[in-house]
C-alpha positions, 0 to 999 in steps of 0.5 A: 608085598601086597602093595608091591604086587598091586603096583605091578597090576598094569605093566609099563607097556600097558600104561604106555598104550593107555597114555598114548590113547588118551593123548591121541583122543585129546588131540582128536577132540581138540581138532574136532572142536576147531573144525566144528566151530570153523565149519559152522561159521563158514557154512552159515557165513560163506553164502553171504560173502561175495565181492559186493558184501566185502566192498560195498557200504553198509546200509540201514546200520548194517542190515544190508549192504557190505562191510568195507568200512569195517575191514578198513577200520580193522586194518587201521587198529591192527596196524596201530597195535602192531606198530606200537606193541612190537618195538615195546615188547621186543625191546623189553624182552631184549633188555631183560635177557641181555642187560637186566639179568635176574633181579627185582626189575626182571621179576616185576616186569614179568609179573606185570606182563602176566597181570596184563595178560590176565585182565579181561578185555572189557577192563581194557576198554574202560581204561581206553575210554577213561585215559585215551578218549577223555584224559588225553583227549584223543576222543573216540577214534581208531587211534584210541582203539589201536592204543588199547589193543596195543596194550593188550598185545604187549604181554603176548609179544613180550613173553614170547620174545623173552622166551625166544631170545633167552633160548638162543645158545650162549655160544652165538654171543661168545663167538660174536664177542670173540670176533670183536663185536660189541654187545649191541652189535651182537644183539642186532646182528646175531641174537635178533636174526636168530630169534626172528622166527619166535618173535614173529610168532609172538607178534602174530599171536598178539595181532590175531588176538587183537584183530578179534577183539570187540569189548576192548575197542567198544568204548574207545573206537566210536562205532561209526559206520562212516569211512575212516579217512585217518587214525583220528576218525571214529570207526567200527572194526569187524568184531564190534560190527559183528557184536552189534549185528548179533546182539541188537538183532539187526541182521543175523545173516550179515553177522555170520557173513562178518564172522566168516570174513573175520575167520578167513582173515585170521586163517590167512594171517596164520598160514602166511606168517607160518610160511614166511617163518618156515622160509626164513628158518630154511634160509638161515640154516642154508637149506 
């Protein structure tokens, strides 16, 4: 009896209020941490950012001048990563959900994706140096760096795409089969269009991760300050440039400016992708 009484010391309403308060406080703390980090970087970096800083060439290893070559290098490696990782990740997700079913291959693929997602980025960089730069002979280039980043983005795109595709109601597929569509026609015309918002979210998550990576491309991209004219030229993406400016004491002021530009790019990508996904969802729902 005493045990039962002690369990009823806190009423259900009180416990509900306590948990609500804990959850609200947790959310507020998370938002505050984000605001503090972004606010500090933007406050320190925005005074440096102007048109000259964005479009000028770096001078004295980045101690002065701009970051235009670094922006171009970041665009190159991010596009390469997206072009390579997106079809592979989405294709693997479609195969597992629509064709493979639950079996050894599915379990092995999921285990591989989880393992890839947990590998430190510096290990990816060392692999890129040994495999893409040396073994294949691509050398220090934007292509080598982009392929390393593609491998990094692959598990994120695959996992999000798999969850999204598997969540599509089976009634969609059954209705398509009832109209005489083949399996591929059902996937191409019914399943994938319904899963596009989730797939795009996975791609954006993968791209926002790789565009901010320095360690993964450090050993593969070459760290050149020259303007890259093709994907076979070396380059220096923004995160790597930021790392070099800060760690080698070249210019802390320009390091904050580079960080602010990188944060703005990530924020713009996130907001634009969310807007387009929301617009697409409204369109397919007839709103």
